[in-house]
C-alpha positions in Angstrom: 3.7 -13.9 -9.1 5.2 -12.1 -6.1 3.2 -12.8 -2.9 3.6 -11.1 0.5 2.2 -13.1 3.4 1.6 -11.4 6.7 1.6 -13.7 9.8 -0.6 -11.8 12.4 -0.6 -14.5 15.1 0.5 -11.8 17.5 -1.8 -9.1 16.0 -0.8 -6.1 14.0 0.4 -2.6 14.6 1.6 0.1 12.3 5.2 0.1 13.6 5.4 -3.7 13.7 4.2 -4.0 10.1 6.6 -1.3 8.9 9.5 -3.0 10.7 8.7 -6.4 9.2 8.5 -5.0 5.7 11.7 -3.0 6.3 13.6 -6.3 6.9 12.7 -7.5 3.4 14.7 -4.7 1.8 18.3 -5.2 0.8 19.4 -1.9 2.5 17.0 -1.1 5.3 19.2 1.7 6.8 19.1 3.6 3.5 15.3 3.4 3.6 15.2 4.8 7.2 17.3 7.7 6.0 14.8 8.2 3.2 11.9 8.2 5.8 13.7 10.8 7.9 14.3 12.9 4.7 10.5 13.2 4.3 10.6 15.7 7.2 7.2 14.6 8.8 6.7 17.4 11.3 8.6 16.6 14.5 9.1 12.9 13.6 12.3 10.9 13.7 12.5 7.3 12.7 15.1 4.9 14.2 15.8 1.2 13.4 16.9 -1.0 16.3 17.5 -4.7 16.6 15.2 -6.5 19.0 14.9 -10.1 20.3 11.5 -11.7 21.2 11.6 -15.2 22.6 14.9 -15.8 21.0 13.8 -14.5 17.6 15.8 -11.6 16.3 13.9 -8.9 14.4 13.6 -5.1 14.0 11.9 -2.5 16.1 11.1 0.7 14.2 10.7 3.5 16.8 9.0 6.8 16.0 9.6 9.8 18.2 7.5 13.0 17.9 9.3 16.0 19.4 11.9 13.6 20.9 9.3 11.4 22.7 7.4 8.2 21.9 3.6 8.2 22.3 2.6 6.4 25.5 -0.6 4.7 26.4 -1.3 1.8 28.7 -4.0 -0.9 29.0 -5.5 -1.7 32.4 -2.8 -4.4 32.9 0.0 -2.0 32.5 1.0 -3.2 29.0 1.9 -0.6 26.5 -0.7 -1.0 23.7 -0.3 2.1 21.6 1.5 0.8 18.5 0.4 4.0 16.7 -3.1 3.9 18.3 -4.7 7.4 18.0 -7.5 8.8 20.1 -10.1 11.3 19.2 -10.0 13.4 22.4 -7.6 14.3 25.3 -4.5 12.3 26.0 -4.9 9.8 28.8 -2.7 11.6 31.3 -4.7 14.8 31.0 -2.1 17.1 29.5 -3.2 19.6 27.0 -2.3 18.9 23.4 -3.1 20.6 20.1 -5.5 18.5 18.1 -5.4 17.6 14.4 -8.4 16.9 12.2 -8.5 15.0 8.9 -8.0 18.3 7.0 -4.8 19.0 8.9 -3.5 15.4 8.2 -4.3 15.7 4.5 -2.6 19.1 4.3 0.6 17.5 5.8 0.5 14.4 3.6 -0.4 16.0 0.3 1.3 19.4 0.5 4.4 18.7 2.6 5.6 15.1 2.0 7.8 14.3 -1.1 5.9 11.1 -2.0 4.4 9.8 -5.2 0.8 10.7 -5.5 -0.2 7.0 -5.4 1.5 6.6 -2.0 -0.2 9.8 -0.7 -3.5 8.4 -1.8 -2.9 5.2 0.1 -1.8 7.0 3.2 -5.0 9.0 3.2 -7.1 6.0 2.5 -5.6 4.1 5.5 -6.0 7.2 7.7 -9.5 7.6 6.4 -10.4 4.1 7.6 -9.2 5.0 11.1 -11.2 8.3 11.1 -14.3 6.5 9.9 -14.0 3.9 12.7 -13.4 6.5 15.4 -16.4 8.4 14.0 -18.6 5.3 14.2 -17.3 4.3 17.6 -17.9 7.7 19.2 -20.9 8.9 17.3 -19.0 11.9 15.9 -19.0 13.0 12.2 -15.8 12.2 10.4 -15.2 16.0 9.9 -15.3 16.5 13.6 -13.0 13.7 14.6 -9.8 15.1 16.0 -6.6 13.3 17.0 -4.2 14.6 19.7 -1.1 15.9 18.0 1.5 13.4 19.1 -0.8 10.4 18.3 -1.7 11.9 14.9 2.0 12.3 13.9 2.9 8.9 15.3 0.2 7.3 13.2 1.0 9.4 10.1 4.6 8.2 10.4 3.7 4.5 10.8 1.2 4.6 7.9 3.5 6.5 5.6 6.4 4.1 6.3 4.2 1.1 5.6 2.6 2.5 2.5 6.0 3.5 1.1 7.4 0.1 1.9 4.5 -1.6 0.1 5.1 0.6 -2.9 8.8 -0.3 -2.9 8.3 -4.0 -2.5 5.4 -4.0 -5.0 3.8 -7.4 -4.2 1.3 -8.7 -6.7 -0.9 -10.1 -3.9 -0.9 -9.5 -0.1 -2.4 -12.2 2.0 -2.9 -11.9 5.8 -3.5 -14.7 8.3 -6.5 -14.5 10.6 -5.7 -11.7 13.1 -5.1 -12.3 16.8 -6.6 -9.3 18.5 -5.8 -10.2 22.1 -8.2 -10.1 25.1 -9.1 -8.2 28.2 -9.6 -4.5 28.4 -7.8 -1.3 27.4 -7.7 2.0 29.0 -8.0 5.1 26.7 -9.2 8.7 27.0 -12.8 7.6 27.1 -12.4 5.1 29.9 -11.9 1.3 30.0 -12.9 -0.5 26.8 -13.0 -4.1 25.7 -10.3 -5.6 23.4 -10.5 -5.3 20.5 -11.1 -1.6 20.9 -14.3 -0.4 19.2 -12.5 1.3 16.3 -10.4 -1.8 15.7 -13.4 -4.0 15.7 -15.2 -1.7 13.2 -12.2 -1.7 10.8 -11.9 -5.5 10.9 -15.5 -6.2 9.9 -15.4 -9.0 7.4 -11.9 -10.2 8.3 -11.2 -13.4 10.3 -10.2 -12.5 13.9 -9.8 -14.4 17.1 -8.9 -13.8 20.8 -6.9 -15.9 23.2 -5.4 -16.1 26.6 -2.9 -13.2 26.1 -4.3 -10.1 27.8 -3.7 -6.9 26.0 -4.5 -5.1 22.8 -2.5 -7.0 20.1 -4.2 -5.3 17.1 -4.4 -1.5 17.0 -6.6 0.6 14.8 -3.5 1.6 12.7 -2.5 -2.0 12.2 -6.1 -3.0 11.4 -6.5 -0.2 8.8 -3.2 -1.2 7.1 -4.3 -4.8 6.9 -7.8 -3.9 5.6 -6.4 -1.6 2.9 -3.6 -3.8 1.6 -4.7 -7.4 2.1 -6.3 -8.8 -1.0 -7.5 -11.7 1.1 -7.2 -13.4 4.5 -6.3 -17.0 4.9 -3.6 -19.6 5.2 -0.2 -19.1 3.6 -0.3 -20.4 -0.1 2.5 -22.5 -1.6 5.3 -20.2 -2.7 9.1 -20.2 -3.1 10.2 -18.2 -0.1 12.7 -15.4 -0.8 12.8 -13.2 2.3 11.4 -13.1 5.8 11.1 -10.1 8.1 10.2 -9.8 11.8 8.7 -6.6 13.1 8.9 -6.5 16.9 6.5 -4.8 19.3 7.8 -3.1 22.5 6.1 -5.3 25.1 7.3 -8.8 26.0 4.8 -11.7 26.1 5.1 -15.4 26.6 4.9 -15.7 22.8 7.2 -13.8 20.4 5.6 -10.4 20.0 6.4 -10.1 16.3 4.6 -9.6 13.1 6.2 -11.8 10.4 6.3 -10.8 6.7 7.2 -13.5 4.2 7.9 -12.6 0.5 7.9 -15.3 -2.1 7.1 -16.3 -5.7 4.1 -18.5 -6.5 2.4 -19.9 -9.5 3.5 -21.5 -12.8 4.5 -18.3 -14.6 0.9 -17.1 -14.7 0.1 -13.7 -13.2 -3.0 -12.8 -11.2 -4.6 -9.6 -12.4 -7.9 -7.8 -12.0 -10.0 -6.4 -14.9 -12.1 -3.4 -14.0 -14.8 -2.4 -16.5 -17.5 0.2 -17.0 -19.8 1.3 -19.8 -19.8 5.0 -20.9 -22.3 6.8 -23.2 -22.1 10.4 -22.1 -18.4 11.3 -22.3 -16.5 13.0 -25.0 -13.6 11.3 -26.7 -11.3 13.8 -25.1 -12.7 13.0 -21.7 -12.3 9.2 -22.2 -8.7 9.8 -23.4 -7.9 11.9 -20.4 -9.3 9.3 -18.1 -7.2 6.6 -19.7 -4.1 8.7 -19.2 -4.8 9.2 -15.5 -5.6 5.5 -15.0 -2.2 4.6 -16.5 -0.5 7.2 -14.2 -2.3 5.6 -11.2 -0.7 2.2 -11.9 -2.9 0.4 -14.5 -1.1 -2.2 -16.5 -3.2 -1.5 -19.5 -6.2 0.7 -20.4 -8.3 0.2 -23.5 -11.7 0.9 -25.0 -14.2 -1.1 -27.1 -17.1 0.4 -29.0 -20.4 -1.0 -27.8 -24.1 -0.5 -28.4 -26.1 0.4 -25.3 -29.8 0.6 -24.4 -32.0 2.7 -26.5 -29.6 2.1 -29.4 -27.1 4.6 -28.0 -23.5 4.1 -29.1 -21.1 3.8 -26.1 -17.6 2.8 -25.0 -16.6 -0.1 -22.8 -13.6 1.1 -20.7 -11.5 -1.7 -19.4 -8.5 -1.5 -17.0 -6.1 -4.3 -16.3 -4.3 -3.9 -12.9 -2.6 -5.8 -10.1 -4.9 -6.9 -7.3 -3.2 -4.5 -4.9 -4.1 -1.6 -7.1 -7.8 -2.4 -7.7 -9.2 -0.1 -5.0 -7.2 2.9 -6.0 -8.0 2.4 -9.7 -11.7 1.9 -9.0 -11.7 5.2 -7.2 -9.9 6.8 -10.2 -12.5 5.4 -12.6 -15.3 7.0 -10.6 -13.3 10.2 -10.3 -12.4 10.6 -14.0 -15.4 9.1 -15.7 -19.2 9.5 -15.5 -19.9 5.8 -14.7 -22.2 4.9 -11.9 -20.7 1.4 -11.4 -17.5 -0.5 -11.9 -17.4 -4.3 -12.5 -14.4 -6.3 -11.2 -13.3 -9.8 -12.3 -10.1 -11.8 -11.5 -8.0 -13.2 -14.3 -4.8 -15.1 -14.8 -2.5 -14.0 -17.5 0.6 -15.8 -18.9 3.4 -13.4 -19.6 6.8 -13.6 -21.2 10.0 -12.8 -19.3 11.1 -9.3 -20.3 14.2 -7.2 -20.0 15.3 -3.8 -21.3 18.9 -2.9 -22.3 20.2 0.4 -23.6 22.5 0.1 -26.6 25.1 2.7 -27.6 24.7 3.6 -31.3 26.2 6.3 -33.6 22.8 8.0 -33.3 22.6 8.0 -29.5 21.3 5.5 -27.0 18.6 3.2 -28.1 16.6 0.9 -25.8 16.0 -2.6 -26.9 13.3 -4.8 -25.3 13.7 -8.5 -25.3 10.9 -11.0 -24.3 11.0 -14.7 -24.1 9.5 -17.9 -22.8 6.8 -20.4 -23.9 9.0 -21.3 -26.8 9.4 -17.8 -28.3 11.9 -15.0 -28.2 11.2 -11.4 -29.5 13.2 -8.3 -29.8 11.9 -4.8 -30.3 13.4 -1.3 -30.2 11.8 1.5 -28.2 9.5 3.5 -30.4 10.4 6.9 -28.9 14.1 6.2 -29.6 13.4 5.2 -33.2 11.2 8.3 -33.6 13.9 10.5 -32.4 16.4 9.1 -34.9 13.8 9.4 -37.7 13.2 13.1 -36.9 16.9 13.9 -36.6 18.0 12.0 -39.7 14.9 12.9 -41.8 14.2 9.2 -42.5 11.2 6.9 -42.1 10.6 4.9 -39.0 11.6 1.6 -40.8 14.8 3.2 -41.9 15.5 4.4 -38.4 15.0 0.8 -37.1 17.5 -0.4 -39.6 20.0 2.3 -38.6 19.6 1.3 -34.9 20.0 -2.4 -35.6 23.1 -1.8 -37.7 24.6 0.7 -35.2 24.1 -1.7 -32.3 25.9 -4.6 -34.0 
């Protein structure tokens, strides 16, 4: 099982998390080019080396219209890290403001991202908007972010979500979060650390302060942790494969880095979630359509079981097997595409065979062959769609097509 462990002993910010994840990729520069190719309005990404207390890492800078967002706490430390505010910029300059509808329009209609990544970007940004709404007593629909801060946060969140999708960890574990101490100056005045929005987002997560004065965890960083972390706690035993350091802009007496550690854990068993719901008021077509959408959303498997429900009504038990990181998105998809009023969740361990797919050249065209092995067994199977194509073209049965493929591949 692939585990991503996030060391938040110096807090978390969107740019720091994205930079740490970027270091885990084999070709980070190509990924930065991909980010710039998204054409987020006015945004430019740049990867730079950085050194904090002798530790070499990466700083991912985001400029909007050629400038970085600037904000300062009462001690003069830059604390923005993608922090967005719901009213005027601290320096008093006029800025155009963006609401959640504007953000969603940019993300869903203008960014060339997979739908699952767009969903995650909006889910993370939604956590920030809800926290700002709660902190300032404003309905979510009326929360507005100044333009530079909004694009800065969209950039950091998009980068982090796309990196998470690219790395595809089976589980994300975060350490307790160091939030810093002291006070922070924002558009509303001087506020305590953690800022109210950050504190609201981190409800239920283990946090702590310390002697370092400044805002170490920003709302953007908190929202990314809250969305992606399957749990908070110590680093589990794992075979370490890669380490990434995402550096903040400010220098402290401790290395101002977020550390990401990628490794393999377990004995070949895989951690999965099973999501279930009972349905008795959907057509067969509706259930089938829901199953298709759930598979598109990242489910490992979707299946139904006929059941008897109360008042002797026949029903269907819909079950979805998914990776822990996908359970929230798939739970939302189950509510969206079915009539259920509740979804049950359980954690399971599954033992899987090692699998590989190879494409064979045959006289009847390419044929994919899937081989699986482990636990004392080895199995080979040809891809159904390729066999069906041969059967249709040659006017033979599926079994005869299988024989042709096997003979042609020898």
